[in-house]
C-alpha positions, 0 to 999 in steps of 0.5 A: 500496488501501494508500494509501487506507487510510493516508489514511483513518487519517491523516484520522481521526487528525486529526479525533480530535485536534481533538476531544480537544484542543478539543471533548471538554471542551465541554458541547454534547454533541449537536453533539459526537455528530454530529461523532464520527459524521460525521468518520469518514465524511468521512475515508473519502470525502476520498481519492476527492475530487480538486480540480484547483484545489488541485493547481495551487496546489502543482505537483509537481516532475518529476524527470528520470531520464535519468541515473539508471541507464544500461543496456548491451545484454545479454551472452549467454555459451554453454557446453555441459554435457557428459554430457547427452543432446542431446535435453534442453531448456534451461529458464529458471529461474523462481520459481514463484508462486501469485500469492497476495495475502497482504495480502488474505488477512490482511484477510479473515481479520481480517474473519472473526474480527471477525464471529465476535466480533460474532455471539458478543456478539449471541448473548449479547444474543439470549438476553436477549430470551427473558425476560419482555417488557413492551410500552409505546407506544414501547419495550419493557422486558425483566426479567432474573431475579436480576440488577441489569443496566441497559442499552438496545439500540434500543427495548428496555430491559433491567432486572434484577429485583433493582433497587429500585423507586426506582432503577428509575424513575430508570433508566427515565427515563435509558434512555428518553433513549437510546431516543428519541435512537436512541443504539444506532444510533450504536454499531451503526454503529461496530460495522460499522466495526470489522468492516470496519476491524478493523485501525484502532484509531481506530474503537474510540476513536471508539466509546468517545468517542461511548458516553460522550457518550450518557451525558452527553446522557442525564444532562443531560436527566434532571437537568433534571427532578430534583435533581443531588444526588439523581442524584449519590447514585444514581450513587455508590450504585448497584451494577448489573451490566454486560454486555460488549456494546459496542453497548448503552448501559449505565446503570452503568459504573464507568469512566464514573461519575466522568467523568459526575459531573464533566461534570454539574457543569461550567458550560455552554459558551458559544455562542462555544465552538461556533466551535471547529467552524470548525477543521474548515474548515482541517483539511478544506482541508489534507486536500483539498490533500494528496489532490488533489496525491497523486492528480493524476498517478494520476487522469490515468493510470488513465483511459488506461494505454495511453499506457505501452504499448510493444513491443520486437521481436526484433532491433530493440533497437538501432534502436528509434524515439525515440517507443518509447524515450520511452514506455519511459522514461515507463513506468519513471518512472511505475512507480517513483513508483507501485510500491505501486499499479501493476505492469508486465506483459511479454507475450512473443509467442514466435511473433512474437518480441516483447515487449509491455509494459503497465502495470496496477493491482496490483488487476487479476488477473494471468494464471495463467501469468505469474511475478513478478519484481522490477526493481531500480535502484541496488540498490533495488527499483524495481517489480514485473514479471510475465512469461509466461516458459516453457521453450523447446527449445534447437534453437529458440534462436538459436545462437552469441551472440558479440556483445551482443544486445537486452535484453527486460527493461530495468532502466534507460535503454537504452545506445543512448539515452545521448548520451555513453556511456563508451567504451573507450580504443581507441574514442576515435579514432572520431568517429562517435557510433554507431560509438563505441557499437558499438566499445565494445559489442564490446569489453565483449562480447569482454572478458566472453566471454573472461574469464567462467569457463564451468566454473561451469555444470558446477560449479553444475549449471546448466541453460538460461538464468541471468540476472545483473545487474551494476551499477557506476559509472564515475567522472569519471576513468574508474575502475569503482567500486561494482560490485554483482551479482545472480544466483541463485547467489553464485558467479555474482555473485562471478564477474561482479563480478570480471570487471567490476572487472578491466576496463580504465579507460574514458573516462567519459561526457561531459556537456559541458563536464565529465565526470560519474559515471554508473551503469550496468547490464549484464545477462549471460545465462549459457546452458548448452546440452545 
């Protein structure tokens, strides 16, 4: 939705700039009127148009993410919290979320305020309908006592009783042009847009410009039947009252008088000037190219989001199929590129011991028992994930995690998928690639388990599972650099960073023929048992 609204505002701005720079000073008022009426609607429709031809002209470059962030398997550290009853349960700390869409709430609030202001103005106008009415063949005249008002709404002309007979005749002639050409409908149309798009200042500018055009059109018709000099004098000498009603055509508006007189004196624009409307062709073409290119991938995916669905079963993380890993990589790439419109749902089946990952539109209602989590890559927000986490008794958890285990939340590419992962020096003599990986996993696991300060659980009053994510780089010479961590408590972050920095130098990943620097993520789960 945000992308759509942004495109609408940008397109309306382009149309408005074309009008201000090339059309505003021309005297083909009726053509300009239709331009101001139609272009805001075109801007609202263009984001829905997707022309494959334009997308093919500018193919999007696909940037592989295979080496952006390499995920190592998870380390789970267990400790016992003394002084607690054995019947207590371990709980996964979950940030409670009501899943309130604050943007939608703000939008509805804005519409409510806009409607209130609209009905307030309508109430002022409605009171004026109670005065004496004179019905003509094609219109009505309402005389307002003790007033010099002069304006039109739909087929009704409002005239103050204190307007002189001479001025009254000329004003009627002017206002009848508004009636016959249904100018009030234009203003009502923009009033509706102002309610729906209350946050868009361009709608207000469009309405202001078309209200001025209405006066130009009416003035032009009147001076065809009377002298310009006489009409100028009346405009300059009039002192009629006005109402702050943006959906009415008002004869006298001090802010417009000078512009109306200048336009009446202006020489008529030649027919060649209408060729300026041809500027719409390249403008719309560029908009279509932009929309088609930006929506190319999104349009295909929305028709079949199932292609991003994959399942990770307990105990199978190290033996997942190439197809499953490819779907995961494709899913993460899509989510990172479209994180404003799509989110990941991770559905845990506690009975089967599996997690199903599915991609959904942000507009889709998230089930009530799902909590929101932010997935990061390289220290930056990548996308949002919703997961149905729940408390789980200690006795139902697998005891004795003394080695690296599968990870259910993947913040990058699985360690098992890397062709040339970094290895401990003592593992370099192993020739089999899979055995080298297993050796390195064991070394990392043992190092973290030996060095992590398990007393932090007692000191911080932790219960259940606490997740820590550590990210670091392994340079070309095997040094560990740029270590960062994210955890619920700063003390856990400091401890994790200290341990990773103290690890011995590794042999960096080999991307033949030369080594390169790689980024790695290491999830650590700190479990406090009763």
